[in-house]
PDB file of N, CA, C and O in Angstrom:
ATOM      1  N   UNK A   1     110.637  99.129 108.106  1.00  0.00           N
ATOM      2  CA  UNK A   1     110.167 100.686 107.459  1.00  0.00           C
ATOM      3  C   UNK A   1     109.065 101.308 108.347  1.00  0.00           C
ATOM      4  O   UNK A   1     108.002 100.711 108.512  1.00  0.00           O
ATOM      5  N   UNK A   2     109.315 102.499 108.915  1.00  0.00           N
ATOM      6  CA  UNK A   2     107.989 102.959 109.671  1.00  0.00           C
ATOM      7  C   UNK A   2     107.045 103.652 108.817  1.00  0.00           C
ATOM      8  O   UNK A   2     107.380 103.939 107.668  1.00  0.00           O
ATOM      9  N   UNK A   3     105.894 103.948 109.266  1.00  0.00           N
ATOM     10  CA  UNK A   3     104.700 104.387 108.295  1.00  0.00           C
ATOM     11  C   UNK A   3     105.338 105.911 107.728  1.00  0.00           C
ATOM     12  O   UNK A   3     105.155 106.258 106.562  1.00  0.00           O
ATOM     13  N   UNK A   4     105.834 106.458 108.364  1.00  0.00           N
ATOM     14  CA  UNK A   4     106.217 107.780 108.203  1.00  0.00           C
ATOM     15  C   UNK A   4     107.281 107.723 106.837  1.00  0.00           C
ATOM     16  O   UNK A   4     107.139 108.489 105.883  1.00  0.00           O
ATOM     17  N   UNK A   5     108.160 106.878 106.900  1.00  0.00           N
ATOM     18  CA  UNK A   5     109.113 106.646 105.654  1.00  0.00           C
ATOM     19  C   UNK A   5     108.495 106.166 104.465  1.00  0.00           C
ATOM     20  O   UNK A   5     108.850 106.566 103.356  1.00  0.00           O
ATOM     21  N   UNK A   6     107.467 105.218 104.660  1.00  0.00           N
ATOM     22  CA  UNK A   6     106.748 104.516 103.661  1.00  0.00           C
ATOM     23  C   UNK A   6     105.805 105.721 102.970  1.00  0.00           C
ATOM     24  O   UNK A   6     105.835 105.771 101.740  1.00  0.00           O
ATOM     25  N   UNK A   7     104.977 106.688 103.677  1.00  0.00           N
ATOM     26  CA  UNK A   7     104.383 107.684 102.963  1.00  0.00           C
ATOM     27  C   UNK A   7     105.166 108.696 102.266  1.00  0.00           C
ATOM     28  O   UNK A   7     104.725 109.354 101.324  1.00  0.00           O
ATOM     29  N   UNK A   8     106.529 108.823 102.831  1.00  0.00           N
ATOM     30  CA  UNK A   8     107.342 109.627 101.964  1.00  0.00           C
ATOM     31  C   UNK A   8     107.779 109.119 100.789  1.00  0.00           C
ATOM     32  O   UNK A   8     107.714 109.756  99.737  1.00  0.00           O
ATOM     33  N   UNK A   9     108.335 107.738 100.901  1.00  0.00           N
ATOM     34  CA  UNK A   9     108.585 107.215  99.673  1.00  0.00           C
ATOM     35  C   UNK A   9     107.364 107.210  98.666  1.00  0.00           C
ATOM     36  O   UNK A   9     107.484 107.742  97.562  1.00  0.00           O
ATOM     37  N   UNK A  10     106.227 106.622  99.051  1.00  0.00           N
ATOM     38  CA  UNK A  10     105.218 106.455  98.110  1.00  0.00           C
ATOM     39  C   UNK A  10     104.925 107.798  97.312  1.00  0.00           C
ATOM     40  O   UNK A  10     104.678 107.890  96.110  1.00  0.00           O
ATOM     41  N   UNK A  11     105.016 108.933  98.354  1.00  0.00           N
ATOM     42  CA  UNK A  11     104.905 110.087  97.441  1.00  0.00           C
ATOM     43  C   UNK A  11     105.771 110.649  96.350  1.00  0.00           C
ATOM     44  O   UNK A  11     105.434 111.174  95.289  1.00  0.00           O
ATOM     45  N   UNK A  12     107.373 110.343  97.023  1.00  0.00           N
ATOM     46  CA  UNK A  12     108.131 110.724  95.733  1.00  0.00           C
ATOM     47  C   UNK A  12     107.913 109.904  94.593  1.00  0.00           C
ATOM     48  O   UNK A  12     108.061 110.319  93.444  1.00  0.00           O
ATOM     49  N   UNK A  13     107.516 108.584  94.928  1.00  0.00           N
ATOM     50  CA  UNK A  13     107.361 107.743  93.922  1.00  0.00           C
ATOM     51  C   UNK A  13     106.234 108.331  92.957  1.00  0.00           C
ATOM     52  O   UNK A  13     106.453 108.557  91.767  1.00  0.00           O
ATOM     53  N   UNK A  14     105.369 108.489  93.397  1.00  0.00           N
ATOM     54  CA  UNK A  14     103.968 109.216  92.589  1.00  0.00           C
ATOM     55  C   UNK A  14     104.540 110.209  92.101  1.00  0.00           C
ATOM     56  O   UNK A  14     104.469 110.112  90.876  1.00  0.00           O
ATOM     57  N   UNK A  15     105.281 111.475  92.522  1.00  0.00           N
ATOM     58  CA  UNK A  15     105.497 112.575  92.220  1.00  0.00           C
ATOM     59  C   UNK A  15     106.576 112.171  90.856  1.00  0.00           C
ATOM     60  O   UNK A  15     106.417 112.791  89.804  1.00  0.00           O
ATOM     61  N   UNK A  16     107.416 111.346  90.935  1.00  0.00           N
ATOM     62  CA  UNK A  16     108.485 110.898  89.854  1.00  0.00           C
ATOM     63  C   UNK A  16     107.566 110.111  88.604  1.00  0.00           C
ATOM     64  O   UNK A  16     107.748 110.193  87.389  1.00  0.00           O
ATOM     65  N   UNK A  17     106.693 109.454  89.227  1.00  0.00           N
ATOM     66  CA  UNK A  17     105.989 108.557  87.896  1.00  0.00           C
ATOM     67  C   UNK A  17     104.966 109.582  87.127  1.00  0.00           C
ATOM     68  O   UNK A  17     104.620 109.363  85.966  1.00  0.00           O
ATOM     69  N   UNK A  18     104.479 110.798  87.923  1.00  0.00           N
ATOM     70  CA  UNK A  18     103.850 111.612  87.239  1.00  0.00           C
ATOM     71  C   UNK A  18     104.625 112.352  86.220  1.00  0.00           C
ATOM     72  O   UNK A  18     104.281 112.624  85.069  1.00  0.00           O
ATOM     73  N   UNK A  19     105.842 112.661  86.896  1.00  0.00           N
ATOM     74  CA  UNK A  19     106.856 113.755  85.764  1.00  0.00           C
ATOM     75  C   UNK A  19     107.292 112.835  84.721  1.00  0.00           C
ATOM     76  O   UNK A  19     107.504 113.401  83.649  1.00  0.00           O
ATOM     77  N   UNK A  20     107.501 111.480  84.733  1.00  0.00           N
ATOM     78  CA  UNK A  20     107.951 110.423  83.938  1.00  0.00           C
ATOM     79  C   UNK A  20     106.981 110.178  82.667  1.00  0.00           C
ATOM     80  O   UNK A  20     107.360 110.064  81.501  1.00  0.00           O
ATOM     81  N   UNK A  21     105.525 110.117  83.181  1.00  0.00           N
ATOM     82  CA  UNK A  21     104.606 110.026  82.102  1.00  0.00           C
ATOM     83  C   UNK A  21     104.037 111.172  81.872  1.00  0.00           C
ATOM     84  O   UNK A  21     103.103 111.069  81.077  1.00  0.00           O
ATOM     85  N   UNK A  22     104.268 112.416  82.327  1.00  0.00           N
ATOM     86  CA  UNK A  22     104.112 113.550  81.597  1.00  0.00           C
ATOM     87  C   UNK A  22     105.177 113.830  80.310  1.00  0.00           C
ATOM     88  O   UNK A  22     104.863 114.494  79.322  1.00  0.00           O
ATOM     89  N   UNK A  23     106.345 113.266  80.492  1.00  0.00           N
ATOM     90  CA  UNK A  23     107.364 113.621  79.548  1.00  0.00           C
ATOM     91  C   UNK A  23     107.228 112.718  78.602  1.00  0.00           C
ATOM     92  O   UNK A  23     107.311 113.012  77.410  1.00  0.00           O
ATOM     93  N   UNK A  24     107.003 111.517  79.039  1.00  0.00           N
ATOM     94  CA  UNK A  24     107.081 110.309  77.606  1.00  0.00           C
ATOM     95  C   UNK A  24     105.499 109.924  77.208  1.00  0.00           C
ATOM     96  O   UNK A  24     105.447 109.289  76.155  1.00  0.00           O
ATOM     97  N   UNK A  25     104.443 110.130  77.714  1.00  0.00           N
ATOM     98  CA  UNK A  25     103.058 109.978  77.395  1.00  0.00           C
ATOM     99  C   UNK A  25     102.210 111.386  76.964  1.00  0.00           C
ATOM    100  O   UNK A  25     101.880 111.847  75.872  1.00  0.00           O
ATOM    101  N   UNK A  26     102.047 111.782  78.187  1.00  0.00           N
ATOM    102  CA  UNK A  26     101.181 113.126  77.673  1.00  0.00           C
ATOM    103  C   UNK A  26     101.353 114.149  78.895  1.00  0.00           C
ATOM    104  O   UNK A  26     101.415 113.895  80.098  1.00  0.00           O
ATOM    105  N   UNK A  27     101.405 115.225  78.315  1.00  0.00           N
ATOM    106  CA  UNK A  27     101.559 116.372  79.310  1.00  0.00           C
ATOM    107  C   UNK A  27     100.566 116.426  80.650  1.00  0.00           C
ATOM    108  O   UNK A  27     100.950 116.961  81.690  1.00  0.00           O
ATOM    109  N   UNK A  28      99.448 115.909  80.537  1.00  0.00           N
ATOM    110  CA  UNK A  28      98.155 115.997  81.403  1.00  0.00           C
ATOM    111  C   UNK A  28      98.701 115.190  82.610  1.00  0.00           C
ATOM    112  O   UNK A  28      98.171 115.460  83.687  1.00  0.00           O
ATOM    113  N   UNK A  29      99.650 114.266  82.609  1.00  0.00           N
ATOM    114  CA  UNK A  29      99.896 113.309  83.374  1.00  0.00           C
ATOM    115  C   UNK A  29     100.781 114.175  84.670  1.00  0.00           C
ATOM    116  O   UNK A  29     101.156 113.654  85.721  1.00  0.00           O
ATOM    117  N   UNK A  30     100.939 115.296  84.354  1.00  0.00           N
ATOM    118  CA  UNK A  30     101.826 116.408  85.367  1.00  0.00           C
ATOM    119  C   UNK A  30     100.785 116.455  86.384  1.00  0.00           C
ATOM    120  O   UNK A  30     101.148 116.415  87.560  1.00  0.00           O
ATOM    121  N   UNK A  31      99.481 116.538  86.092  1.00  0.00           N
ATOM    122  CA  UNK A  31      98.496 116.517  87.321  1.00  0.00           C
ATOM    123  C   UNK A  31      98.703 115.580  88.302  1.00  0.00           C
ATOM    124  O   UNK A  31      98.626 115.832  89.505  1.00  0.00           O
ATOM    125  N   UNK A  32      99.006 114.329  87.753  1.00  0.00           N
ATOM    126  CA  UNK A  32      99.231 113.251  89.010  1.00  0.00           C
ATOM    127  C   UNK A  32     100.328 113.884  89.965  1.00  0.00           C
ATOM    128  O   UNK A  32     100.198 113.527  91.136  1.00  0.00           O
ATOM    129  N   UNK A  33     101.348 114.722  89.718  1.00  0.00           N
ATOM    130  CA  UNK A  33     102.371 115.325  90.468  1.00  0.00           C
ATOM    131  C   UNK A  33     101.849 116.333  91.041  1.00  0.00           C
ATOM    132  O   UNK A  33     102.173 116.419  92.225  1.00  0.00           O
ATOM    133  N   UNK A  34     101.145 117.155  90.657  1.00  0.00           N
ATOM    134  CA  UNK A  34     100.232 118.048  91.302  1.00  0.00           C
ATOM    135  C   UNK A  34      99.388 117.403  92.567  1.00  0.00           C
ATOM    136  O   UNK A  34      99.508 117.692  93.757  1.00  0.00           O
ATOM    137  N   UNK A  35      98.614 116.568  92.037  1.00  0.00           N
ATOM    138  CA  UNK A  35      97.851 116.013  93.222  1.00  0.00           C
ATOM    139  C   UNK A  35      98.605 115.500  94.415  1.00  0.00           C
ATOM    140  O   UNK A  35      98.264 115.826  95.552  1.00  0.00           O
ATOM    141  N   UNK A  36      99.814 114.552  94.136  1.00  0.00           N
ATOM    142  CA  UNK A  36     100.396 114.446  95.131  1.00  0.00           C
ATOM    143  C   UNK A  36     101.325 115.300  96.074  1.00  0.00           C
ATOM    144  O   UNK A  36     101.800 114.962  97.159  1.00  0.00           O
ATOM    145  N   UNK A  37     101.493 116.690  95.283  1.00  0.00           N
ATOM    146  CA  UNK A  37     102.061 117.509  96.000  1.00  0.00           C
ATOM    147  C   UNK A  37     100.960 118.139  96.906  1.00  0.00           C
ATOM    148  O   UNK A  37     101.143 118.228  98.120  1.00  0.00           O
ATOM    149  N   UNK A  38      99.928 118.532  96.367  1.00  0.00           N
ATOM    150  CA  UNK A  38      98.479 119.124  97.119  1.00  0.00           C
ATOM    151  C   UNK A  38      98.114 118.238  98.381  1.00  0.00           C
ATOM    152  O   UNK A  38      97.782 118.659  99.489  1.00  0.00           O
ATOM    153  N   UNK A  39      98.258 116.816  97.943  1.00  0.00           N
ATOM    154  CA  UNK A  39      97.739 116.003  99.066  1.00  0.00           C
ATOM    155  C   UNK A  39      99.037 116.043 100.457  1.00  0.00           C
ATOM    156  O   UNK A  39      98.846 115.748 101.637  1.00  0.00           O
ATOM    157  N   UNK A  40     100.165 116.449  99.887  1.00  0.00           N
ATOM    158  CA  UNK A  40     101.310 116.618 100.888  1.00  0.00           C
ATOM    159  C   UNK A  40     100.918 117.693 101.653  1.00  0.00           C
ATOM    160  O   UNK A  40     100.796 117.612 102.875  1.00  0.00           O
ATOM    161  N   UNK A  41     100.689 118.803 100.948  1.00  0.00           N
ATOM    162  CA  UNK A  41     100.343 120.205 101.890  1.00  0.00           C
ATOM    163  C   UNK A  41      99.161 120.121 102.729  1.00  0.00           C
ATOM    164  O   UNK A  41      99.030 120.763 103.771  1.00  0.00           O
ATOM    165  N   UNK A  42      98.024 119.054 102.099  1.00  0.00           N
ATOM    166  CA  UNK A  42      96.872 119.025 102.970  1.00  0.00           C
ATOM    167  C   UNK A  42      97.104 118.270 104.382  1.00  0.00           C
ATOM    168  O   UNK A  42      96.650 118.649 105.462  1.00  0.00           O
ATOM    169  N   UNK A  43      97.837 117.222 104.175  1.00  0.00           N
ATOM    170  CA  UNK A  43      98.316 116.464 105.268  1.00  0.00           C
ATOM    171  C   UNK A  43      99.142 117.283 106.347  1.00  0.00           C
ATOM    172  O   UNK A  43      99.067 117.051 107.554  1.00  0.00           O
ATOM    173  N   UNK A  44      99.889 118.208 105.814  1.00  0.00           N
ATOM    174  CA  UNK A  44     100.687 118.912 106.782  1.00  0.00           C
ATOM    175  C   UNK A  44     100.045 119.857 107.423  1.00  0.00           C
ATOM    176  O   UNK A  44     100.618 120.366 108.387  1.00  0.00           O
ATOM    177  N   UNK A  45      98.637 120.345 107.029  1.00  0.00           N
ATOM    178  CA  UNK A  45      98.017 121.129 107.718  1.00  0.00           C
ATOM    179  C   UNK A  45      96.901 120.324 108.737  1.00  0.00           C
ATOM    180  O   UNK A  45      96.562 120.676 109.867  1.00  0.00           O
ATOM    181  N   UNK A  46      96.487 119.247 108.043  1.00  0.00           N
ATOM    182  CA  UNK A  46      95.273 118.658 108.598  1.00  0.00           C
ATOM    183  C   UNK A  46      95.980 117.518 109.572  1.00  0.00           C
ATOM    184  O   UNK A  46      95.568 117.553 110.731  1.00  0.00           O
ATOM    185  N   UNK A  47      96.832 116.662 109.324  1.00  0.00           N
ATOM    186  CA  UNK A  47      97.336 115.556 110.021  1.00  0.00           C
ATOM    187  C   UNK A  47      96.623 114.456 109.368  1.00  0.00           C
ATOM    188  O   UNK A  47      96.928 113.319 109.729  1.00  0.00           O
ATOM    189  N   UNK A  48      95.663 114.612 108.406  1.00  0.00           N
ATOM    190  CA  UNK A  48      95.063 113.443 107.914  1.00  0.00           C
ATOM    191  C   UNK A  48      95.867 113.172 106.313  1.00  0.00           C
ATOM    192  O   UNK A  48      96.138 114.022 105.464  1.00  0.00           O
ATOM    193  N   UNK A  49      96.098 111.792 106.281  1.00  0.00           N
ATOM    194  CA  UNK A  49      97.051 111.449 105.140  1.00  0.00           C
ATOM    195  C   UNK A  49      96.413 109.966 104.584  1.00  0.00           C
ATOM    196  O   UNK A  49      96.679 108.959 105.240  1.00  0.00           O
ATOM    197  N   UNK A  50      95.641 109.864 103.469  1.00  0.00           N
ATOM    198  CA  UNK A  50      94.952 108.976 103.158  1.00  0.00           C
ATOM    199  C   UNK A  50      96.165 107.848 102.799  1.00  0.00           C
ATOM    200  O   UNK A  50      95.939 106.665 103.054  1.00  0.00           O
ATOM    201  N   UNK A  51      97.292 108.198 102.278  1.00  0.00           N
ATOM    202  CA  UNK A  51      98.113 106.832 102.212  1.00  0.00           C
ATOM    203  C   UNK A  51      98.498 106.389 103.569  1.00  0.00           C
ATOM    204  O   UNK A  51      98.203 105.244 103.914  1.00  0.00           O
ATOM    205  N   UNK A  52      99.028 107.053 104.245  1.00  0.00           N
ATOM    206  CA  UNK A  52      99.061 106.590 105.845  1.00  0.00           C
ATOM    207  C   UNK A  52      98.087 105.684 106.271  1.00  0.00           C
ATOM    208  O   UNK A  52      98.425 104.589 106.721  1.00  0.00           O
ATOM    209  N   UNK A  53      96.676 106.087 106.162  1.00  0.00           N
ATOM    210  CA  UNK A  53      95.848 105.248 106.652  1.00  0.00           C
ATOM    211  C   UNK A  53      95.645 103.902 105.970  1.00  0.00           C
ATOM    212  O   UNK A  53      95.127 102.949 106.553  1.00  0.00           O
ATOM    213  N   UNK A  54      96.090 103.861 104.665  1.00  0.00           N
ATOM    214  CA  UNK A  54      96.072 102.461 103.882  1.00  0.00           C
ATOM    215  C   UNK A  54      97.325 101.821 104.542  1.00  0.00           C
ATOM    216  O   UNK A  54      97.238 100.715 105.075  1.00  0.00           O
ATOM    217  N   UNK A  55      98.373 102.446 104.508  1.00  0.00           N
ATOM    218  CA  UNK A  55      99.754 101.812 105.190  1.00  0.00           C
ATOM    219  C   UNK A  55      99.538 101.207 106.439  1.00  0.00           C
ATOM    220  O   UNK A  55     100.121 100.169 106.755  1.00  0.00           O
ATOM    221  N   UNK A  56      98.751 101.777 107.160  1.00  0.00           N
ATOM    222  CA  UNK A  56      98.412 101.575 108.500  1.00  0.00           C
ATOM    223  C   UNK A  56      97.551 100.428 108.648  1.00  0.00           C
ATOM    224  O   UNK A  56      97.631  99.738 109.664  1.00  0.00           O
ATOM    225  N   UNK A  57      96.685 100.149 107.667  1.00  0.00           N
ATOM    226  CA  UNK A  57      95.720  99.000 107.598  1.00  0.00           C
ATOM    227  C   UNK A  57      96.463  97.927 107.059  1.00  0.00           C
ATOM    228  O   UNK A  57      96.121  96.786 107.370  1.00  0.00           O
ATOM    229  N   UNK A  58      97.580  98.129 106.179  1.00  0.00           N
ATOM    230  CA  UNK A  58      98.441  96.910 105.760  1.00  0.00           C
ATOM    231  C   UNK A  58      99.404  96.603 106.676  1.00  0.00           C
ATOM    232  O   UNK A  58     100.305  95.881 106.250  1.00  0.00           O
ATOM    233  N   UNK A  59      99.481  97.043 108.123  1.00  0.00           N
ATOM    234  CA  UNK A  59     100.234  96.565 108.835  1.00  0.00           C
ATOM    235  C   UNK A  59     101.506  97.198 109.172  1.00  0.00           C
ATOM    236  O   UNK A  59     102.199  96.646 110.027  1.00  0.00           O
ATOM    237  N   UNK A  60     101.963  98.406 108.560  1.00  0.00           N
ATOM    238  CA  UNK A  60     103.268  99.161 108.712  1.00  0.00           C
ATOM    239  C   UNK A  60     103.238  99.682 110.020  1.00  0.00           C
ATOM    240  O   UNK A  60     102.280 100.347 110.413  1.00  0.00           O
ATOM    241  N   UNK A  61     104.326  99.401 110.801  1.00  0.00           N
ATOM    242  CA  UNK A  61     104.557  99.941 112.201  1.00  0.00           C
ATOM    243  C   UNK A  61     104.547 101.549 112.147  1.00  0.00           C
ATOM    244  O   UNK A  61     105.251 102.240 111.411  1.00  0.00           O
ATOM    245  N   UNK A  62     103.724 101.936 112.959  1.00  0.00           N
ATOM    246  CA  UNK A  62     103.866 103.592 113.228  1.00  0.00           C
ATOM    247  C   UNK A  62     104.776 104.405 113.453  1.00  0.00           C
ATOM    248  O   UNK A  62     105.473 104.056 114.406  1.00  0.00           O
ATOM    249  N   UNK A  63     105.140 105.560 112.875  1.00  0.00           N
ATOM    250  CA  UNK A  63     106.250 106.250 113.227  1.00  0.00           C
ATOM    251  C   UNK A  63     106.126 107.374 114.184  1.00  0.00           C
ATOM    252  O   UNK A  63     105.446 107.117 115.178  1.00  0.00           O
ATOM    253  N   UNK A  64     106.682 108.684 114.096  1.00  0.00           N
ATOM    254  CA  UNK A  64     106.380 109.598 115.008  1.00  0.00           C
ATOM    255  C   UNK A  64     105.263 110.909 114.377  1.00  0.00           C
ATOM    256  O   UNK A  64     104.612 111.740 115.010  1.00  0.00           O
ATOM    257  N   UNK A  65     105.366 110.691 113.009  1.00  0.00           N
ATOM    258  CA  UNK A  65     104.475 111.848 112.529  1.00  0.00           C
ATOM    259  C   UNK A  65     103.234 111.303 112.196  1.00  0.00           C
ATOM    260  O   UNK A  65     102.302 112.101 112.298  1.00  0.00           O
ATOM    261  N   UNK A  66     102.950 110.165 111.825  1.00  0.00           N
ATOM    262  CA  UNK A  66     101.440 109.698 111.560  1.00  0.00           C
ATOM    263  C   UNK A  66     101.140 108.418 112.368  1.00  0.00           C
ATOM    264  O   UNK A  66     101.764 107.382 112.136  1.00  0.00           O
ATOM    265  N   UNK A  67     100.193 108.490 113.309  1.00  0.00           N
ATOM    266  CA  UNK A  67      99.972 107.634 114.074  1.00  0.00           C
ATOM    267  C   UNK A  67      98.576 107.279 113.886  1.00  0.00           C
ATOM    268  O   UNK A  67      98.068 106.391 114.571  1.00  0.00           O
TER     269      UNK A  67
END
């Protein structure tokens, strides 16, 4: 799995987790999904993604978007 796919999979997981927690636990958990979405927008404009930095340090091979 490349770094790009790992970041996208992680972002999708966080969004779905936030939605599930908001539905079953408390509506404020929707903020987790909002945070993930805002982080994706920020990464699109700046090219800086904290999740990509962490996955890179864990040894995930780089893809084309995050190097």
